[in-house]
C-alpha positions as CSV (number, residue, x, y, z in Angstrom):
1,M,-5.1,15.3,-0.3
2,S,-1.9,13.3,0.4
3,E,0.5,12.3,-2.4
4,S,1.6,9.3,-0.2
5,H,-0.6,6.6,-1.7
6,F,0.9,3.2,-1.5
7,I,-0.9,1.1,-4.2
8,V,-0.9,-2.7,-3.9
9,S,-1.8,-4.5,-7.1
10,L,-1.4,-7.8,-9.0
11,H,0.9,-7.5,-12.0
12,N,1.8,-10.4,-14.2
13,G,0.9,-12.9,-11.6
14,S,2.8,-11.3,-8.7
15,W,1.7,-8.8,-6.0
16,Q,3.6,-5.5,-5.8
17,H,3.2,-2.1,-4.2
18,S,4.2,1.2,-5.7
19,N,4.5,4.8,-4.4
20,R,5.4,7.8,-6.5
21,G,6.7,5.8,-9.4
22,S,8.8,3.4,-7.3
23,T,7.7,-0.3,-7.3
24,S,8.5,-3.0,-4.8
25,A,8.0,-6.5,-6.0
26,P,7.4,-9.4,-6.2
27,F,5.5,-10.6,-3.1
28,K,4.1,-14.1,-2.8
29,S,0.8,-13.0,-1.5
30,R,-1.6,-10.0,-1.4
31,E,-1.2,-10.0,2.4
32,A,2.6,-9.8,2.2
33,A,2.4,-6.9,-0.3
34,I,0.0,-5.1,2.0
35,E,2.2,-5.6,5.1
36,A,5.3,-4.3,3.2
37,A,3.3,-1.3,1.9
38,I,2.1,-0.4,5.4
39,A,5.6,-0.7,6.8
40,E,6.9,1.8,4.1
41,A,3.9,4.1,4.7
42,Q,4.7,4.2,8.4
43,L,8.4,5.1,7.5
44,S,7.3,7.9,5.2
45,D,6.3,9.9,8.3
46,D,3.5,11.5,6.2
47,P,0.4,11.9,8.4
48,E,-1.8,11.5,5.4
49,A,-0.2,8.3,4.0
50,E,-2.6,5.5,3.0
51,V,-2.4,2.0,1.5
52,I,-4.8,1.2,-1.2
53,V,-5.4,-2.3,-2.8
54,Q,-6.3,-2.4,-6.4
55,D,-7.8,-5.7,-7.2
56,P,-7.7,-7.3,-10.7
57,E,-11.3,-6.2,-11.4
58,T,-10.0,-2.6,-10.9
59,S,-12.0,-2.0,-7.7
60,T,-10.0,-0.3,-5.0
61,E,-10.1,-0.5,-1.2
62,T,-8.2,1.6,1.4
63,V,-6.8,-0.9,3.9
64,W,-4.7,1.4,6.0
65,R,-4.5,5.1,6.9
66,W,-2.0,6.9,9.1
67,Q,-4.8,8.6,11.1
68,Q,-6.4,5.4,12.1
69,P,-6.8,5.3,15.9
70,D,-5.1,1.9,16.1
71,N,-2.0,3.0,14.1
72,P,1.0,1.9,16.2
73,K,3.5,4.6,15.0
């Protein structure tokens, strides 16, 4: 399993994303945080990287994986 999980979450009213203890924030919207997390995941060059959104209710959803057929590396 990859250690390259880019987690997008809402914290104190602002969207952010984190990876390996490093947090990038704030983003004005969920979508902006997801786009930034995907961009960083692509730059990681980890073929197992993925972006996961953790919603306020603590449910999670994987929204991007490196291996996706439509991944424009």
